[in-house]
Phi, psi and omega in degrees: 000136180293115187279356180270352191292138190218129176287138186286202178213152178243129175258129171263103191249131164274123184273354187091173189284330184161313179297115182299338182284354180266004175287134183282159178301321178300321177296314183296321181293319174295319173303317182297333191265350188272140174277323183230134183234118176255116191230158184262168181302319181280006177277128176296123188295340175303334182297329180298349182293343180279351179288154182280160181291130180095357181291149179270129184249124183241115171289120177234027179301145175240134169231148179300136176078358186241144183300134175213166181288127174305153183295326180296329179281329176295310177304317176304314180294325173302306185298303181308318182295313183294317181294341174279001181088016181265159178258129185242133174249125175260101191258122185233150178288151182072226176245136186294336187259011175239097179050039177248358183065018182293327176305308178300324181288319179296315176306311176297328179291315175297317180303318183282356180071035183257133174288137190212167179208143175252134176247101175311145175235164180289117186292142177297331183293333169272312189288311181308314172300318191292318183291336178271007183075027183246109173281126186295327171238156182195132190301336187258355186228332188203124177243002174212155184218144180230133174264118191227138177281138174273350179290142171307156178296324187257025176310139172076008178080008177277099177287359181263343175289142175264144180273167184289137178274090178303333181291331172279317190283343185302316184245019180290336178207167182286322178246133171253131176243115182251113182278161167044055186243023189300312186271357184244353193295329177294315171304312182301317177301321173303301177312315182294320181292316178303329182265009169116354175285139181300132181297341184276356184297135183289145181223137170236132174248124185247128181249137176054052183302144177067355171279162177291344177256026180299140178235135180238124176242128183241147180177208181241166181295323179300315183297315175296313187295326179282349173112335181047051190293324178268107182248001175085158186301310189287339175264010187294343183293338181290331185285135180259094181275000180275352183228068184288160172088008183275170184266133178070209180280137179223124188236175181269137177288168353275143187214146172225146187243130176253128184238121172155176182294341184289343185294333184294341175292341181298328176306324181275322189255006182294137184222339189279109186285347188273350186284157168253145190237129178224146182257121176286136178205154179278318180278121178304334179289338186268001183286128178240134177231133176264110187283158170237172176295160183296327186291327185275340178284048178273127176291164176296334173298315181292326183299304186278355172285338182290349179265173183289149182287140190252136166248181183297318173226128189216143171259107187272325187249093182294000000 
């Protein structure tokens, strides 16, 4: 047996919400030291510039309705790569321990006897709100915040998971931050109102938060619950026409929702000049859209097409 054999290490890294400049220094150092980088769909590809020449890049992103690498296979890649003596970076959008399945991967690494380290990232729940000019807490409006998943309990066919009890969550905190809610936000709004949250409560839906193509849609819970079917021509990209038959408003991911009186502060505090702004309304005549220049109105498809074409496993830096 080779006495020099050494098991590698896995870094669970938060890449932040999208703006590549929000990556932490520690994360950049770990990427530069890694032999293998397993990264998700919501990781801004610009972050990969910190990887070293010759590193193996493995795309493990998940998108609704599309083929993706199962979580068990991702765990196997991390463990096998580390056992072969390699340093591995598991790169996730936002923070790995906030709805990023980082805890599950950490458990798998511990069970396999692999050395690991978590490197926190700036959560999209914090950053998207900040870039939209929405403080999650405010002495006059909110003294509590709840982070909640918008995924159904049986997402991905896992019948063992419990869904969110919206009757309890509705009044659990002054500000609700709902992650991964693109296909469920209409139903969620309905359930929050049914549980006692006022239909007039302000809500902001943020797509591609902190990116230059950030979109912010504001309205009330009632408007979202009723469907807000009329979004105007320039806002048509918000509607998710791929999942007909849903309840209320269903939109295209990625999206995060901020619910609470703090959303009303956006009118005074919005500062991010690259975003597009839209007002949700049930009446088509009431839709308001603040236009941007053609340069700023880049779709997420255009944004991501600027990067290299990805296969499941690719060697980008020769």
